N, C-alpha and C positions, 0 to 999 in steps of 0.2 A: 524435477521430482523432489529433490531435497527441500526446495523452497516451499513445498506444500506441507511439510512436516510441522506439526504444532509443537514447539518447544515446551509449552505449558503441559501438554499431555505427557510428553516424555518425562518431565520432572515429576508430575503427579504419579504416574505409573511406577517408575523406578523408585521414587521416594517411598511410595506406599509398600512396595514389595520389601525393600530393605528395612522399613520400620516394622513391618509384620515379622520379618525374620528376627529383628532385634527383640521384639516382644516374646516370641517363642523361645529365643535364647535366654531371656531373663527368666521365663517360667521354668525352663529346664535347668537353670543354674549354670549355664554356659556363659561365663563372663566375656570371653573373646567375641563370640557371635553377638551377644547382647551389646557390647560396646561398639562393634563395627556397624551393627544394624542401626543403632541410635545415632552414632557419630556421623554416618553418611546419609542415613535414611531421612531423618527429620529435616536437615537443611535442604535436601533435594525436594522433599514434600512441600516445605514452606516456600522454596523458590518456585516450584511449579504453581502453587497457589498465587504467588505474587505475579507471575507471568500471566496466568489466566485472568487475573483482575485487570491487567493493563493491555490485554490483547485486542488488536483490531484485525478484522478478517480481510482477506484479499478482496479486491474489487472485481466484480464479475464483468464479463463481456456482455454488452446488450444485444449483440448479434454475433453469430459465428463468423470467423474470418475465413474467407474463401482461399483455395490454393493459389489463385492468381494474386491475391493481396499478400499472402505469405511470401510469394516469390518477389513481389515488389518491395516488401519489407526488407528482405535479404539484400536486395540491390541498392535501395535508397535510404533506408532508415539511418538517421544520425545516431551518434553515440548517446546523445541526450535522450532521444526518443526511446532507444533501447533500454537505457538505465531507468527511465521513468516507467516504462511498461513493466520491467522486471520488479521495480520497487513496489508498485501498487498492486501487483498480482501475487504478493506473498504476505504471510502473517507479519504484523509489525507489533512491536512492544514498546511501551513507554511514551507513546504519542496519543493525543486525543483523537485526531482524525488523520487520514492520509493527506499528505502534502501541506500540513499545517505550517511548517516553516517556510515553504515556498510561497504560500499565500500571504503570509505575514511580510516577507521581503518584498513582495510585489505590491503591497498596500491594499490587498483585497481581504484583509482580516482585521478590521478596525477593533472589533471586540469578539470574544468567544461566541456570543449570541449571533452576531452578524456573519461569522465565518461561513462561507459556502462549504457544502459537503459533497465530496466526490462519491457518486452513487454507481457509476458504470463507465466503461470505456468501450471503444470500438475502433476497428481499423478498416479504412476504406481507401479509395483512390479519388483524387481530385485533379482533373486535367492531366491524367497519366502520372501523377505524383503521389507518393505514399502519404497518407493522412492518418494521424493518430489523434483521436478525439476523446477528450475528457468530458464526461457528462456530470454537471454539478446541479445540486439543488441549492438555489440561492434566493430564498424568499425575502431576505432583508437587505440584499445588496443589489441595487438596480443595474440594468444593462448599461446605463450611462457611465457608471463607475468602472465597469469592465472595459468598455470602449476607450475610456480615458487612459487605461493602463495597457492598451494594446502594444504600443511601441516598447514599453518596458518588458512586457511578456516576451516579445520577439527577441529582445536582447538577452533576457534571462535564460530562455530555452534554446537560443541560437548558439552558434552561427548556423546558417543554412536552413533556417526555419521561418516560415511565414505563418502568422497567427490569424485565424478567423474566429470571431465571436458572434454567436447567434443566440437569440432568445427563442427557445423551443415552445415554451408556454410561460405563464405568468411567474412561475417560480423556478424554472429550469433554464440553465445556460449551457450551451455547448462551446467548449474551447477546442478548436481544431488546430493542431500543430502540423503544418503541411511542409514537406521537404521541398526545398528549392533545388531542382535538378541542376547539376553542373552542365554548362554548355559544351 
């Protein structure tokens, strides 16, 4: 629930209220209210504006997650899969796109223009194993480059992960992070 709260709106609303109170205090000659309103209100308002300018929205699910998959997630999801899902499904600030640092470390972001963009996620099962799929738009990074990084992707998101990379259409790549069940 708290992950869905937009800090930018919180700053904008609270900052606006305090600034208006400060203006009213100034108009009425009340120096204490005026000072408190401006001293706290304007920085909060400006901070809210700055957060709004650097805000990226949560990534949506491309399909609803069934109760069976939710149960499988609780049983098999790795710490990395859970952190990744939590990270991309909340508002982010100060980044250009979701997973920009991870893509750069994996060598899948040679330039800002070529960087794939995460557009959706989904949770499924593959051979009775939990599967967390990241759906990317990747018009300038061919499938061959993704496949060349498959082993590095498994190490980066592992342990206990097997990565599958599929080209859905000419500009879309699915990166599936599948849990390797313990024997």
